[in-house]
Structure formats: structure tokens, C-alpha cells
LUMLUMMAR-24538 format. One record per atom (N, C-alpha, C): residue in three letters; atom name; x, z, y negated. Coordinates in steps of 0.001 Angstrom, whole numbers, plus 500000, padded with zeros to 6 digits. Layout:
# LUMLUMMAR-24538
NUDO     r    a        u        w        v
NUDO   ala   CA        X        Z        Y
...
# end
This chain:
# LUMLUMMAR-24538
NUDO     r    a        u        w        v
NUDO   met    N   679086   271938   381822
NUDO   met   CA   679236   271206   380576
NUDO   met    C   679023   269685   381100
NUDO   lys    N   679710   269227   382134
NUDO   lys   CA   679475   267860   382559
NUDO   lys    C   678084   267628   383137
NUDO   ile    N   677282   268444   383629
NUDO   ile   CA   676111   268109   384066
NUDO   ile    C   675045   268249   382685
NUDO   lys    N   675200   269078   382175
NUDO   lys   CA   674460   268979   380657
NUDO   lys    C   674806   267552   379766
NUDO   ile    N   675733   267329   379603
NUDO   ile   CA   676057   265882   379019
NUDO   ile    C   675350   264801   380005
NUDO   asp    N   675445   264862   381449
NUDO   asp   CA   674587   263795   382097
NUDO   asp    C   673156   263776   381714
NUDO   met    N   672899   265040   381735
NUDO   met   CA   671323   265339   381709
NUDO   met    C   670830   264687   380118
NUDO   ile    N   671563   265143   379214
NUDO   ile   CA   671333   264459   377752
NUDO   ile    C   671399   262826   377853
NUDO   thr    N   672483   262363   378586
NUDO   thr   CA   672396   260998   378493
NUDO   thr    C   671547   260230   379105
NUDO   his    N   671101   260816   380333
NUDO   his   CA   669783   260577   381182
NUDO   his    C   668640   260564   380287
NUDO   arg    N   668356   261568   379687
NUDO   arg   CA   667492   262013   378872
NUDO   arg    C   667194   260582   377663
NUDO   phe    N   668337   260404   377192
NUDO   phe   CA   668341   259301   375985
NUDO   phe    C   668099   257915   376565
NUDO   ile    N   668488   257745   377654
NUDO   ile   CA   668391   256485   378071
NUDO   ile    C   666953   256362   378752
NUDO   ala    N   666195   257521   379299
NUDO   ala   CA   664838   257266   379726
NUDO   ala    C   663962   257125   378483
NUDO   leu    N   664324   257771   377407
NUDO   leu   CA   663483   257849   376149
NUDO   leu    C   663637   256247   375590
NUDO   gly    N   664992   255923   375610
NUDO   gly   CA   665053   254292   375061
NUDO   gly    C   664383   253310   375720
NUDO   ile    N   664390   253409   377112
NUDO   ile   CA   663698   252693   378248
NUDO   ile    C   662098   252876   377992
NUDO   phe    N   661854   254169   377612
NUDO   phe   CA   660194   254150   377757
NUDO   phe    C   659845   253803   376197
NUDO   ser    N   660648   253722   375434
NUDO   ser   CA   660062   253406   373840
NUDO   ser    C   660253   251663   373736
NUDO   ser    N   660956   251221   374696
NUDO   ser   CA   661101   249717   374481
NUDO   ser    C   659791   249237   374541
NUDO   arg    N   658634   249791   375284
NUDO   arg   CA   657560   249398   375510
NUDO   arg    C   656839   248692   374103
NUDO   trp    N   657413   249318   373083
NUDO   trp   CA   657074   249063   371631
NUDO   trp    C   657286   247526   371300
NUDO   leu    N   658367   247187   372058
NUDO   leu   CA   658738   245753   371513
NUDO   leu    C   657627   244746   371833
NUDO   gln    N   656742   245137   372680
NUDO   gln   CA   655508   244068   373072
NUDO   gln    C   654369   244056   371715
NUDO   ala    N   654364   245140   370973
NUDO   ala   CA   653612   245431   369684
NUDO   ala    C   653435   243894   368983
NUDO   pro    N   654657   243544   368529
NUDO   pro   CA   654569   242394   367799
NUDO   pro    C   654052   241024   368553
NUDO   leu    N   653963   241157   369760
NUDO   leu   CA   653526   239997   370504
NUDO   leu    C   652051   239940   370445
NUDO   tyr    N   651546   241080   370568
NUDO   tyr   CA   650140   241445   370462
NUDO   tyr    C   649594   241162   368830
NUDO   leu    N   650189   241168   368086
NUDO   leu   CA   649944   240818   366959
NUDO   leu    C   649992   239330   366561
NUDO   gly    N   651067   238679   367194
NUDO   gly   CA   650925   237415   367148
NUDO   gly    C   649973   236561   367788
NUDO   leu    N   649162   237446   369063
NUDO   leu   CA   647977   236805   369713
NUDO   leu    C   646893   237104   368588
NUDO   ile    N   646953   238120   368041
NUDO   ile   CA   645775   238109   366972
NUDO   ile    C   645910   237068   365896
NUDO   ala    N   647027   236441   365614
NUDO   ala   CA   647190   235508   364728
NUDO   ala    C   646728   234189   365518
NUDO   ala    N   646997   234379   366577
NUDO   ala   CA   646583   233045   367310
NUDO   ala    C   644964   232853   367395
NUDO   gln    N   644317   234190   367767
NUDO   gln   CA   643061   234281   367582
NUDO   gln    C   642254   233764   366535
NUDO   ser    N   642823   234123   365301
NUDO   ser   CA   642538   233839   363974
NUDO   ser    C   642410   232299   363911
NUDO   phe    N   643435   231533   364396
NUDO   phe   CA   643451   230267   364465
NUDO   phe    C   642620   229633   365044
NUDO   tyr    N   641918   230237   366359
NUDO   tyr   CA   640784   229914   366759
NUDO   tyr    C   639508   230086   366140
NUDO   val    N   639219   231336   365240
NUDO   val   CA   638198   231161   364571
NUDO   val    C   638078   230144   363510
NUDO   tyr    N   639363   229877   362914
NUDO   tyr   CA   639430   228712   361856
NUDO   tyr    C   638938   227564   362376
NUDO   arg    N   639462   227186   363665
NUDO   arg   CA   639113   225869   364214
NUDO   arg    C   637519   225940   364680
NUDO   phe    N   637169   226894   365491
NUDO   phe   CA   635619   227000   365564
NUDO   phe    C   634847   226731   364582
NUDO   met    N   634914   227130   363513
NUDO   met   CA   634279   227051   362304
NUDO   met    C   634444   225644   361894
NUDO   gln    N   635394   225015   361684
NUDO   gln   CA   635770   223656   361638
NUDO   gln    C   634802   222774   362569
NUDO   asp    N   634601   223301   363700
NUDO   asp   CA   633999   222379   364649
NUDO   asp    C   632497   222445   364682
NUDO   ile    N   631995   223851   364156
NUDO   ile   CA   630750   223878   363845
NUDO   ile    C   630490   223165   362647
NUDO   phe    N   631124   223102   361715
NUDO   phe   CA   630810   222519   360407
NUDO   phe    C   630706   220652   361027
NUDO   his    N   631658   220393   361557
NUDO   his   CA   631692   219010   362136
NUDO   his    C   630418   218695   362971
NUDO   leu    N   630152   219708   363809
NUDO   leu   CA   628945   219500   364953
NUDO   leu    C   627603   219430   363961
NUDO   phe    N   627469   219985   362759
NUDO   phe   CA   626092   220003   362089
NUDO   phe    C   626112   218880   360835
NUDO   val    N   627358   218752   360254
NUDO   val   CA   627396   217502   359450
NUDO   val    C   627703   216041   359873
NUDO   his    N   628469   215842   360912
NUDO   his   CA   628993   214930   361239
NUDO   his    C   628221   214300   362596
NUDO   lys    N   627614   215324   363411
NUDO   lys   CA   627162   214789   364666
NUDO   lys    C   625695   214894   364719
NUDO   arg    N   624821   215148   363598
NUDO   arg   CA   623423   214877   363642
NUDO   arg    C   622790   214024   364353
NUDO   leu    N   623283   212740   364520
NUDO   leu   CA   622830   211494   364939
NUDO   leu    C   623391   211238   366446
NUDO   ala    N   624292   212107   366496
NUDO   ala   CA   625161   211930   367954
NUDO   ala    C   623992   211776   369195
NUDO   gly    N   624422   211362   370178
NUDO   gly   CA   623823   211279   371504
NUDO   gly    C   623781   212577   372192
NUDO   glu    N   623078   212911   373257
NUDO   glu   CA   623107   214140   373867
NUDO   glu    C   624410   214505   374536
NUDO   ala    N   624949   213545   375248
NUDO   ala   CA   626328   213646   375886
NUDO   ala    C   627343   214179   374729
NUDO   glu    N   627113   213493   373547
NUDO   glu   CA   628531   213819   372529
NUDO   glu    C   628095   215136   372088
NUDO   val    N   626959   215629   372058
NUDO   val   CA   626515   216945   371373
NUDO   val    C   626820   218003   372600
NUDO   met    N   626658   217665   373803
NUDO   met   CA   626967   218483   374855
NUDO   met    C   628273   218739   374916
NUDO   leu    N   629078   217861   374732
NUDO   leu   CA   630564   217949   374721
NUDO   leu    C   631217   218641   373693
NUDO   ala    N   630537   218632   372335
NUDO   ala   CA   630988   219361   371409
NUDO   ala    C   630397   220843   371442
NUDO   val    N   629484   221238   372156
NUDO   val   CA   629001   222383   372563
NUDO   val    C   629879   223196   373386
NUDO   leu    N   630339   222218   374429
NUDO   leu   CA   631233   222914   375514
NUDO   leu    C   632590   223279   375093
NUDO   ser    N   633019   222253   373729
NUDO   ser   CA   634171   222516   373274
NUDO   ser    C   634143   224017   372435
NUDO   leu    N   632965   224506   371975
NUDO   leu   CA   632806   225640   371350
NUDO   leu    C   632789   226740   372281
NUDO   ile    N   632002   226384   373493
NUDO   ile   CA   632076   227581   374487
NUDO   ile    C   633441   227655   375223
NUDO   asp    N   634314   226876   375065
NUDO   asp   CA   635796   226788   375804
NUDO   asp    C   636429   227701   374499
NUDO   met    N   636179   227762   373307
NUDO   met   CA   637122   228430   372345
NUDO   met    C   636769   229889   372170
NUDO   val    N   635355   230065   372589
NUDO   val   CA   634828   231353   372578
NUDO   val    C   635539   232093   373906
NUDO   met    N   635656   231100   375104
NUDO   met   CA   636142   231855   376412
NUDO   met    C   637532   232361   376260
NUDO   ile    N   638174   230994   375518
NUDO   ile   CA   639803   231744   375247
NUDO   ile    C   639752   232758   374166
NUDO   ser    N   638844   232848   373366
NUDO   ser   CA   639057   234019   372345
NUDO   ser    C   638739   235341   373043
NUDO   asn    N   637774   235225   374047
NUDO   asn   CA   637417   236528   374558
NUDO   asn    C   638567   236732   375761
NUDO   leu    N   639479   235672   376246
NUDO   leu   CA   640644   235934   377044
NUDO   leu    C   641712   236949   375976
NUDO   leu    N   641825   236158   374932
NUDO   leu   CA   642489   236790   373852
NUDO   leu    C   642620   238235   373828
NUDO   val    N   641134   238580   373500
NUDO   val   CA   640812   239943   373522
NUDO   val    C   641064   240844   374312
NUDO   met    N   640960   240505   375567
NUDO   met   CA   641026   241272   376742
NUDO   met    C   642671   241310   376961
NUDO   val    N   643574   240113   376499
NUDO   val   CA   644921   240287   376809
NUDO   val    C   645330   241466   375745
NUDO   ile    N   644910   241021   374354
NUDO   ile   CA   645418   241930   373279
NUDO   ile    C   645138   243301   373495
NUDO   val    N   643815   243761   373593
NUDO   val   CA   643084   245538   373582
NUDO   val    C   643783   246006   375082
NUDO   gly    N   643328   245251   376225
NUDO   gly   CA   643738   245622   377498
NUDO   gly    C   645227   245696   377937
NUDO   gly    N   646095   244753   376884
NUDO   gly   CA   647616   244902   377387
NUDO   gly    C   648218   245813   376771
NUDO   tyr    N   647721   246004   375518
NUDO   tyr   CA   648096   247003   374289
NUDO   tyr    C   648001   248452   375132
NUDO   glu    N   646736   248605   375443
NUDO   glu   CA   646327   249877   376118
NUDO   glu    C   646939   250052   377378
NUDO   thr    N   647232   249234   378191
NUDO   thr   CA   647813   249251   379369
NUDO   thr    C   649412   249713   379328
NUDO   phe    N   649846   248833   378331
NUDO   phe   CA   651375   248645   378511
NUDO   phe    C   652341   249356   377306
NUDO   val    N   651539   249540   376034
NUDO   val   CA   652165   250071   375101
NUDO   val    C   651571   251568   374527
NUDO   ser    N   650501   251671   374089
NUDO   ser   CA   649728   252866   373730
NUDO   ser    C   648477   253094   374104
NUDO   arg    N   647615   254426   374211
NUDO   arg   CA   646427   254607   374242
NUDO   arg    C   645889   254077   372844
NUDO   leu    N   644596   253472   372712
NUDO   leu   CA   644215   253109   371686
NUDO   leu    C   643209   254313   370923
NUDO   arg    N   643061   255379   371821
NUDO   arg   CA   642266   256448   371225
NUDO   arg    C   641069   256290   370498
NUDO   leu    N   640356   255574   370941
NUDO   leu   CA   638819   255211   370405
NUDO   leu    C   637834   255874   371458
NUDO   asp    N   638152   256830   372108
NUDO   asp   CA   636851   257300   372986
NUDO   asp    C   635637   257606   372225
NUDO   asp    N   635556   257882   370907
NUDO   asp   CA   634369   258209   370136
NUDO   asp    C   633964   257165   369473
NUDO   his    N   634364   255974   369568
NUDO   his   CA   633979   254647   368824
NUDO   his    C   632650   254279   369362
NUDO   pro    N   631858   253873   368578
NUDO   pro   CA   630539   253367   369188
NUDO   pro    C   630792   251960   369678
NUDO   asp    N   631509   251037   369508
NUDO   asp   CA   631640   249869   369709
NUDO   asp    C   632637   249450   370784
NUDO   ile    N   633296   250715   371421
NUDO   ile   CA   634163   250397   372525
NUDO   ile    C   633631   249601   373671
NUDO   pro    N   634623   248625   373971
NUDO   pro   CA   634136   247660   375015
NUDO   pro    C   633893   248581   376570
NUDO   glu    N   633008   248209   377284
NUDO   glu   CA   632740   249151   378715
NUDO   glu    C   634048   249039   379426
NUDO   trp    N   634550   247905   379764
NUDO   trp   CA   635603   247602   380381
NUDO   trp    C   636984   248448   380184
NUDO   leu    N   636910   248840   378849
NUDO   leu   CA   638187   249482   378472
NUDO   leu    C   638314   250820   378976
NUDO   asp    N   637139   251561   379530
NUDO   asp   CA   637207   252774   380335
NUDO   asp    C   637930   253005   381385
NUDO   his    N   638075   251765   382080
NUDO   his   CA   638828   251727   383452
NUDO   his    C   639656   250494   383562
NUDO   val    N   640405   250363   382371
NUDO   val   CA   641557   249115   382373
NUDO   val    C   642706   249647   383096
NUDO   asn    N   643454   248900   384032
NUDO   asn   CA   644669   249174   384389
NUDO   asn    C   645115   247679   384702
NUDO   ala    N   646390   247771   385155
NUDO   ala   CA   646946   246449   385495
NUDO   ala    C   646124   245616   386565
NUDO   asn    N   645516   246032   387591
NUDO   asn   CA   644869   245334   388559
NUDO   asn    C   643339   244902   387996
NUDO   thr    N   642909   245550   387203
NUDO   thr   CA   641551   245029   386582
NUDO   thr    C   641858   243971   385429
NUDO   met    N   642671   244038   384868
NUDO   met   CA   643491   243011   383931
NUDO   met    C   643603   241721   384432
NUDO   lys    N   644410   241789   385573
NUDO   lys   CA   644605   240665   386358
NUDO   lys    C   643177   239993   386736
NUDO   ile    N   642373   240871   387529
NUDO   ile   CA   641447   239980   387886
NUDO   ile    C   640513   239617   386675
NUDO   lys    N   640171   240504   385529
NUDO   lys   CA   639346   239856   384630
NUDO   lys    C   640214   238495   384056
NUDO   leu    N   641578   238388   383874
NUDO   leu   CA   642228   237127   383178
NUDO   leu    C   642085   236262   384255
NUDO   ser    N   642058   236468   385351
NUDO   ser   CA   641916   235214   386230
NUDO   ser    C   640519   234496   386572
NUDO   met    N   639558   235596   386280
NUDO   met   CA   638129   235049   386213
NUDO   met    C   637990   234335   385083
NUDO   ala    N   638641   234799   383806
NUDO   ala   CA   638405   234148   382436
NUDO   ala    C   639245   232874   382724
NUDO   leu    N   640241   232697   383226
NUDO   leu   CA   640860   231279   383759
NUDO   leu    C   639860   230283   384360
NUDO   val    N   639217   230926   385382
NUDO   val   CA   638314   230090   386388
NUDO   val    C   637079   229746   385203
NUDO   gly    N   636473   230411   384360
NUDO   gly   CA   635679   230061   383543
NUDO   gly    C   636093   229072   382596
NUDO   ile    N   637417   229042   382097
NUDO   ile   CA   637666   228075   381231
NUDO   ile    C   637970   226999   381639
NUDO   ser    N   638502   226986   383233
NUDO   ser   CA   638571   225694   383900
NUDO   ser    C   637390   224997   384434
NUDO   ser    N   636382   225752   384339
NUDO   ser   CA   634823   225315   384928
NUDO   ser    C   634213   224490   383772
NUDO   ile    N   634696   224953   382311
NUDO   ile   CA   634215   224214   381156
NUDO   ile    C   634868   222745   381142
NUDO   his    N   636732   222894   381520
NUDO   his   CA   636905   221507   381212
NUDO   his    C   636486   220624   382142
NUDO   leu    N   636284   221269   383530
NUDO   leu   CA   635841   220281   384582
NUDO   leu    C   634454   219975   384454
NUDO   leu    N   633526   220473   383687
NUDO   leu   CA   632374   220019   383369
NUDO   leu    C   632431   218912   382588
NUDO   lys    N   633422   219315   381394
NUDO   lys   CA   633798   218097   380195
NUDO   lys    C   633976   216982   381017
NUDO   thr    N   635155   217066   382020
NUDO   thr   CA   635617   215867   382763
NUDO   thr    C   634426   215150   383348
NUDO   phe    N   633532   215806   384201
NUDO   phe   CA   632483   215164   384801
NUDO   phe    C   631616   214462   383835
NUDO   ile    N   631368   215039   382669
NUDO   ile   CA   630442   214355   381797
NUDO   ile    C   631015   213122   381295
NUDO   glu    N   632381   213176   381067
NUDO   glu   CA   633283   211939   380694
NUDO   glu    C   633855   211365   381944
NUDO   val    N   633320   211124   383237
NUDO   val   CA   634062   210685   384357
NUDO   val    C   634392   209508   384054
NUDO   ser    N   633681   208573   383398
NUDO   ser   CA   633929   207038   383365
NUDO   ser    C   635180   206908   382450
NUDO   lys    N   635638   207875   381812
NUDO   lys   CA   636824   207655   380868
NUDO   lys    C   637982   208308   381720
NUDO   met    N   637967   208885   382671
NUDO   met   CA   638922   209554   383354
NUDO   met    C   639581   208725   384795
NUDO   ser    N   640670   208796   385017
NUDO   ser   CA   641203   208160   386179
NUDO   ser    C   641015   209198   387321
NUDO   asn    N   640977   208712   388488
NUDO   asn   CA   640569   209308   389698
NUDO   asn    C   641655   210376   389713
NUDO   asp    N   643041   209999   389623
NUDO   asp   CA   644024   210956   389619
NUDO   asp    C   644136   212097   388892
NUDO   ala    N   643540   211761   387438
NUDO   ala   CA   643419   213054   386433
NUDO   ala    C   642292   214082   387058
NUDO   ile    N   641027   213628   387657
NUDO   ile   CA   640162   214007   387930
NUDO   ile    C   640456   214786   389149
NUDO   met    N   641333   214389   390007
NUDO   met   CA   641755   215040   391056
NUDO   met    C   642388   216350   390651
NUDO   trp    N   643456   216089   390081
NUDO   trp   CA   644400   217175   389546
NUDO   trp    C   643405   218142   388928
NUDO   gln    N   642481   217852   388281
NUDO   gln   CA   641820   218863   387631
NUDO   gln    C   640876   219676   388543
NUDO   val    N   640311   219107   389445
NUDO   val   CA   639692   219902   390618
NUDO   val    C   640633   220732   391341
NUDO   leu    N   641993   220063   391752
NUDO   leu   CA   642685   220860   392432
NUDO   leu    C   643465   222280   391741
NUDO   ile    N   643527   221986   390347
NUDO   ile   CA   643804   223078   389465
NUDO   ile    C   642830   224213   389561
NUDO   his    N   641602   223751   389486
NUDO   his   CA   640290   224545   389351
NUDO   his    C   640362   225521   390685
NUDO   ile    N   640350   224946   391889
NUDO   ile   CA   640646   225371   393116
NUDO   ile    C   641441   226270   393154
NUDO   thr    N   642659   226124   392702
NUDO   thr   CA   643941   226923   392834
NUDO   thr    C   643496   228196   391945
NUDO   phe    N   642856   227899   390571
NUDO   phe   CA   642675   229117   389973
NUDO   phe    C   641748   230099   390682
NUDO   leu    N   640684   229253   391214
NUDO   leu   CA   639524   230022   392211
NUDO   leu    C   640130   230892   393276
NUDO   leu    N   641046   230290   394044
NUDO   leu   CA   641410   230914   395284
NUDO   leu    C   642595   231855   394472
NUDO   ser    N   643130   231675   393737
NUDO   ser   CA   644146   232846   392996
NUDO   ser    C   643208   234184   392689
NUDO   ser    N   642131   233734   392132
NUDO   ser   CA   641210   234994   391458
NUDO   ser    C   640658   235511   392845
NUDO   leu    N   640394   234968   393780
NUDO   leu   CA   639632   235706   395039
NUDO   leu    C   641073   236479   395595
NUDO   ala    N   642156   235632   395678
NUDO   ala   CA   643156   236752   396354
NUDO   ala    C   643552   237849   395650
NUDO   leu    N   643635   237841   394276
NUDO   leu   CA   643973   238971   393440
NUDO   leu    C   642762   240038   393541
NUDO   ala    N   641628   239570   393621
NUDO   ala   CA   640329   240567   393827
NUDO   ala    C   640499   241299   395349
NUDO   tyr    N   640912   240538   396355
NUDO   tyr   CA   641161   240848   397543
NUDO   tyr    C   642128   242050   397763
NUDO   thr    N   643147   241804   396871
NUDO   thr   CA   644100   242522   396955
NUDO   thr    C   644229   243780   396214
NUDO   ala    N   643294   243715   395073
NUDO   ala   CA   642968   244969   394297
NUDO   ala    C   642006   245986   395102
NUDO   lys    N   641111   245216   396159
NUDO   lys   CA   640110   245887   396556
NUDO   lys    C   641150   246738   397894
NUDO   val    N   641992   245914   398630
NUDO   val   CA   642557   246316   399709
NUDO   val    C   643725   247520   399272
NUDO   thr    N   644303   247605   397920
NUDO   thr   CA   645054   248445   397158
NUDO   thr    C   644201   249603   396985
NUDO   asp    N   643271   249520   396260
NUDO   asp   CA   642045   250518   396045
NUDO   asp    C   641642   251284   397025
NUDO   ala    N   641451   250667   398248
NUDO   ala   CA   640922   251478   399242
NUDO   ala    C   642161   252338   399902
NUDO   leu    N   643341   251596   400015
NUDO   leu   CA   644506   252453   400636
NUDO   leu    C   644758   253472   399513
NUDO   his    N   644443   253390   398315
NUDO   his   CA   644980   254328   397460
NUDO   his    C   643890   255677   397523
NUDO   arg    N   642590   255348   397809
NUDO   arg   CA   641709   256131   397938
NUDO   arg    C   641908   256760   399331
NUDO   his    N   642378   256231   400276
NUDO   his   CA   642572   256959   401443
NUDO   his    C   643437   257746   401505
NUDO   gly    N   644723   257363   400831
NUDO   gly   CA   645769   258352   400679
NUDO   gly    C   645567   259382   399905
NUDO   leu    N   644623   259430   398995
NUDO   leu   CA   644306   260731   398192
NUDO   leu    C   643308   261562   399074
NUDO   glu    N   642442   260829   399933
NUDO   glu   CA   641676   261639   400914
NUDO   glu    C   642369   262564   401834
NUDO   glu    N   643507   261777   402460
NUDO   glu   CA   644512   262670   403148
NUDO   glu    C   645320   263598   402702
NUDO   asp    N   645741   263341   401319
NUDO   asp   CA   646349   264392   400410
NUDO   asp    C   645625   265779   400287
NUDO   ser    N   644479   265615   400478
NUDO   ser   CA   643291   266479   399965
NUDO   ser    C   643258   267265   401381
NUDO   his    N   643546   266831   402353
NUDO   his   CA   643103   267665   403671
NUDO   his    C   644192   268370   404111
# end
């Protein structure tokens, strides 16, 4: 009788822990709301670019376009986190037959998510750095130095994550090959 109660208790706790993954669902909904703010802000900036910057100089237009690209890249990052994170940590989306399913979703896992997110951060950092170099006369040397150092840190972190994933994948494949022999 004691063993049966322990098994029931264990099963109840295990189900509770497993079900706790659903606590993340509202977080993903919040990210969708944040993305809708980016869409609103993007539309404002497009309107501003066409209405107010018609006679602006090349550098000013370039900065406005870089800001738009930055918003798109952040929105892409949000999509990766929302879709990939939900699929990886909460529940399968079960969209196998959907014609618009992103190619990367077929092989999403925690490692690929980390690499894609880190590469997206490198891309966003690159846009910010390019904006800094366009307006270099308005920036202090310290601010430029910190932006370059942060960018290099993002880049090195991405390389380290990619290398770690490659080694882990190779070890995993090697382990599977040994198991089959």
C-alpha cells in the first residue's frame, strides 16, 4: 500500500512539474504584444520617412532606413523566440502540413535556438554599430569603444555557442554510432 501511494505521489508531482511549462505561454503572448508595438512603430517611421524626410540628406535617410532594418531584425528575433521557444519548451505547434511553416522550425532545438538568437543579436549589433559610424562625429570615443567591445563580445559568444553545438552534435552522433555497434 505504501509503495502504491508513493507511486501516485510521484506521478502527481511529475505531472505538475511537466504541466508547469504552460506557465510560459502568457510570456509568449506578451512577446506577441511587444511585436505588435514594433509593427505600429515601424508604420509610424515609414510614414515619417515619406512625409517628413523627403528633402533630407543622404545620411539622414540612411539612418532612418537602418532604424527600419533594425526594427525588422528585432521583429525577426521575436518570431524566432515566440515560435521556436513555444515549440521547444511548451508544446508542439503541429503545423506539419501548413504551406508557410518556416524551414528552420523542422529542426528547432535549444542549441539551434541559441545559435540563431545569438546571430540575430550580432546582426542587430552590426546595425547599431553602422549607425554609430555614420554619426561618429556626434559620439564620444568611449561610447564608440563600448559599442565595438559589446559587438565583439556578441560575435565571440556566437562563435563559442556554434562551436559548442558542433562539438555536442559530433559527440552525440558518435555516441549513437557506438550504441548501434
